[in-house]
N, C-alpha and C positions, 0 to 999 in steps of 0.2 A: 908745819909746809900748811902753809890753809889754798885747795881748791876750787878751783872760778866754778857758781854757779851756771851753771850751759840755759842762756837765757832767752825765748823766743828769735829775738834775730841777729845769732847763731843760724850761719850760713852750710849745710852740713850738701859739698855736692856727687858724693860717693855713695854705698851702701856699707866700702871701708870706714867714714868719716863717722855714717851714725854706728855705726858697731862699735868701734873703738872711743866716742863719743861716752857714749856705757858702760861701754870693759872694759876703756882702761884708765877709768878716775882713778882705783889703785889695789895693786892686791892686795893691802891690807886691810883695806876697809874692807871688800869685801872675804874674809876671812874672820870678821868679827861676828858675823851673821849665819856664816854654810857650815857644815860642816867638814870633817877633814880630810875631804875627796873634795872639796871643794867642789859640790858638783851642783851650780844653781838652773834645779827644773823640778819640775811636780816629783815625789819622792813618791813611793807606794810604803802604803801602812799595812800592814800583814795584820793586825794586834793596836789593840788600845794602849798595847805597854810598848810597842815600839819605842826604840830614838826616833831621834832623825837623820843619823846616821848609819842607824840599821836598815831603814826608809830608804832610803840610795842606795846603797846596795843590792835593797830589793827590785827595788825599780828597776837598775842596769842589767839587770840577771831575769826578770820578767822581757823586756825588751832583747834582750842578748837573744833571747829563750825563743823567740819567737823571729828571729833572724834563720832558724834554722841549721846553726857555726856547727864547720867538721873542720877536721884539722886539713891544716893544712891550707885551710879558703881564702880569700883575701879578703879583706871587710875594711870600705872607708864610711870617716863620720864625718857627716855634715853638717857642719859646727861643735866645733868639738869640744871645746869648752878649757876649764883647766884643763882638761882629759881626762877623770875616772872616766865613763866610759870606753874610751879606748885601752888606757890602761887594764881593768878589770876582759875586757876580750881577749887581751893579751894574754896575759898571768893565767888564768883561770878558765878564759875556752881552745887552746892550742890554737889560733887567727893571726893571720901578717893583719899589722891594722894602718894606716895611710889614716888620716885624722888632717879636718881644713878646719882651719880661726881663719877669722878678719881682723882682733887683737891683736895686737902687741904685745900686750903684759899675758896674754892667753899660751900666745907662742912660743916662746922666754922660758912659764913656768908650765908647756908641756915638753919641753926641747929637753931640759933638768928629771922629765919621768922619762926619757927616751935611751937617758946618758947610759952607756956601756947593753944596751939592749938592742940585741939585735932583732925587727920585724915589725920594729913602732918606730912608724914617721912621722913628722906632721910639719906640714907649711905653711906658711902664711902665707893662704893661696883663698878667690872666691872654688863656690863649684865649674861656673861657665866655665873656667879654662881651662879646668882638669875633665879628660879622654881616657887616662888608662883604664884596663878593662881591670872589675873588679868579677867576688861573685854574689858580696851578699856590702846591701845598703845600710845602717842607720845612723836616722839624722833625728838630735831629740835637743828645741826650741831655737829651729835654725829660721823654721821655716815664714812665721810670724814676722820673720824678717824681711821676707824677700818684698812684699806687693805684689797685685792682682797682673800685675800686667806680663814679671816672671814666670808663674806659679807652670804654665805652659812646659814651658820653658826647660822647664828645673826638672820633672818626669819626662819632658824628652828623651835630655843628658842621659835620667840614671840609666832609661833601659835603653837606651846602645849603649854603654859600656856594663853592662848587663847581663848573663847566660844564659842563655833559653831556659834553663829552672832557679833561675834571678830570683829571689827575693829581700823585697826592701822593708826595712821598718823606721815608718814617719811619725814621731809624735809633736805637737803640736796643741800652741792653744788658739783657741775659731772660740766662734759668735754660739751664744748662748740663747735662750731662748730669747722671745722680741720683745726689747726693753725699750720707750721712748722719757720716760725720769730722767727728771733732767739735775743724779744726782749724779749716778752712771754717765750720762753725755757730758758732764763735768771732770768725771774723774776720764775720762777714756778724751779728751783733752787735755789736762795735765800732765796725762802720762808719754801724750805726743808732745811735751815743749817742754819739762822734765827730769824725763826718767830717762825716754827714750825718744829722742828728738830725732824730728823728721819717721814717726814711725806710722807703719799702717794700721788699720785696720783689722784680725785676723779674720780670715776665714768665715767662713758655716763650715761644717764639716761634710756636711751635699758636696758643699764646691769641691772640696777634693778629690771627693769620689768621685765626680764628674771628671775634672781632672785626669788624675789617674784611668782611670777607664778608657777615657778620647788622647788615652799617650799611655799604649801597649802595658798597663797593667789591672790582675782582676783581683780585688778589693778582697781579701776570704778575712777577714776578720776585724773590728771596731769595739776599741771597750774609751767606755770613758771613766780617767782618770778626777775629774771636778771636783769630788771633796774632800780628796787624799789631795790638790794639791791646796786647801781651803786651811787641810793641816800643817801645809809647810808650810803657808807662810804664816802663818800663825808662829810658827816653831820658832822662823827667820825674825820675824818682832819682837818675838819676847827676848834673842839671844840675843838684837840690834841695841834694843833700850837695855840690856845687863851689862854692856862696853858703852854705855852712852860721853863716856867724858873724853873715852881710847875715841871714838868713830868721831866726837868736834870736836881733837889736836887733831886728827885725820885730814878729815875733810870740811869741818868747819857747822856751826850750827847752821846753817839754812838747809846744805845739803841733808844732815841727818834730818828734821824731819819731813824734809820732803819722802827719803827713803821710810821710815816709821808711818806717813800715811797709802807712800804708793802700799807695800806691804800689806797695814794693815785693813785698805779697805781692795781689794785685791781679794786677802780673806772672805770678805763682805761679799762679791757681788762674785765669789764663786758658792759661795754655799745658797745668794739667791738665785742661782742658773743662769744669772743672764751673762757671768760666762765662761765656757767650760770651757775642756783640755779631754782629748785623742788623741790614744796611737793605733793607724793603722798601718793594719798586716796588707802589704802587697806582694800580689807572686804576678811572674812574666804573666803575660798572655801568650 
C-alpha cells in the first residue's frame, strides 16, 4: 500500500489533524528507524559506544529522575508517543501513569502495552481537557506542537493539577542561535509542509522559562541535549537508509526521500546550533 504524500493544499483544522498527519503515517514505517521502544525523541548517549536503544532508555531515566518520583505517585505523560517513557515509569519507578496522545496509531499501540497492567492508562486525549489531579508531569517532544498561543494555557493547566510539591519535566525542541541563512529558512518551510503539516516554530528557551515563571513554576534546572539529538537523527537516518526497500514499499519513494532529508538536515542544524533542544525541570512555585 502506498501512502499519499502531504501537500501544501492539505487543510488541517485542528491539532488532532496536525499530529495524525505525521504520527499516523504508518507504525511499520516508524519501526524501520526507531529503536525497539519506539521512542521518537532525542536520546541521551552516555558514551561513544552507546547504542540507540541504550541511549533512549538513558534519556527516559534522565527525564524520570528529574521528576523526583516516589512509589504511589501518579504521573501524567503529556504526548506519550508509543508509550516507552510511560511504561518505563510504571515498571521501573513504581508509579501509576496516565499517558495522553492525539495519535490514533500511537494510542492503539499503547493500549497493547497496558494490557494486563494495573495503573497504566493511555488515552486518546489532549491536555486541554485533562483536569484530574496528578503528582508529577513529564512531557517529551509535545510542547513544540502546541504553538505560541497555547503556551500560557498549558502551564496554567499543569499548575492547576499539581500539588504544592509538584514537579514537571518539560523536554522540547527550542530555537537555537539566531540564523538568517537561506538554507535554515528553507528547511523550516520544508518541515512545516512535508513532515509536520501546519507546524509552528519552536519556542526560544527564554520563552519557555518566561511562560513557566509567569504561570506558577520555578525553573530549577535547564539542560541542552543538542548534540545528543544530532546523533539521534544520524542513527535514525542510518536505520532508514538500511531499510530503504521496505520503506519505499510501505510509504512510497517520495515520502522515503522526504524523511531522509528531514533526518539528515535535522542532524546538520542541531550540530550547527541553529536548532536546539532543552529539558526544563520545573517546580511548583
